[in-house]
Residue, then its C-alpha position, 0 to 999 in steps of 0.5 A: m933247861a929251866k932249873d929253878n934250884l941253881c939261882a940264889l933264890g932257888m937254892w934258898l927255897y930248896e934249902r928251906k924246904a929240905q929243913n922242913p920248918i914248922l910254919s903256920k898254915d898261912a906261911n906254909a901256903l905262901f912258901t908253897r906258892l913261892l916255890e911254884e911261882h919261882a919254878q914257873f918263872h924259870l920256865a918262862a925265862a927259858q922260853v924267852a931265851r929259846m925264842a931269842l936264840e931261835g931268832q924270834r927276838q920280837e916275840a921274846l921282847t914281847q914276853l919280857q915287856g908284858g907276856e907270861y914272863a913279865r906276869i910271872s916275874n911280877r907274881v914272884i916279886a909280890t910273893l917275895g914281898e909277902l914273905y918279907l912281911k912274914r920273915r921271922e917265921f922263915g928265920m930271916d930276922 
């Protein structure tokens, strides 16, 4: 199962969401995008794990190296970089 609220990032994201912080329009859009991308990442990771467990090791490796898993992973990293630039709005300083 692809639970996106059990890893450290997911727990932080859902905790921040529950606190309902007052954010600028841009920061709110960034936060929402990160939540969505993070959930997509967990779905892609679950798919890679499923492929590997079902013996589709080459397909899993392809996903890790340049498939959907790699693409969404890179998007999450980029969005986290954007969030870092707005870290004060998120109470990270």
